[in-house]
N, C-alpha and C positions, 0 to 999 in steps of 0.2 A: 504494500500499500504506499510505502514511503518512496519507493523508487530508488533506494539506496542499497549498497552492498552492506552486509553485516559489519564488515571491518570499518566502514565509514561511520558507524554508530558509536564506536568506542573512543574513549579519551586516551589518545596515544601518549599524553604527557604523564599519565598516572604511573607511578613506579611499579605497581603490580602488573600493569600491561607490559611494561618494559621487561619485567622478569619472566612472565608466564606466556605471553602471546607473541611478542615481537619476533619476527623472523620465522615464524611457523606458518605452514600452509595447511588450511583446514578445508574440509568439504562443507557443504551447506549445513549438514547435520552437526558437524564439528563446531561451526560458528554458533549454531543455536545452543549447543552444549556450553560453550564459553559464555554466552549471554545469560543463560539460565542459572549457571553456577556463579556468575560474577556480575550481577546487575549494577553494582556500584561502579563498574567500568564504563557505563553509558555516558556519553557526552552530556545528554540532557533528557528530560522526560519526554515520553511519546504520548501524545493525546490522540485518542481514536473516538470518532463520532460518526455514526451512520456510514460505515464502510469507507471513511476517509481518515487518514492519519497524518500527523504533523510532528516533526521533531522540534520541540519548543526550546530553541537555544536562547531566544529572547522572550520576555513575557508577552509581547504582542504577537508572537507567532501563533498563539492559540486562536487568534482571530481569523486565521487562514481556513479554519474549519467552517466558517460561515454558518454558524448554528442559528442565526436569526433570519436566514433567507426564507422566502415564501415558497418553499418546496412542498412536495407531496407528503413529507414527513411531519408528524405532529411535534411541535416544539414544546417541551415541558415548561410548565408555568414559571419555574425559577430561571429559565433561560430566555424568556420573552422580553422584548424591549419594554421599558416603562413608558406608559402613556400619561400625559398630563391632561386632566379633565378641566 
């Protein structure tokens, strides 16, 4: 959903990445194993909403999910824009 390679999701400056991951070649299942066992190595949180995902490196990246659009999905009340009467 992100359109990124698993290696691109990891913080390469982390000392644990340098010790355990750097220089190794993994299959897709190997990368998933690295991510599952070391979630602290992720660069940033991943937000998922209605089959769309965003790597939130900046706080405003969450807005890329466009949760307030007038789509066919029902927007939960806490995510609806406020209206002033």
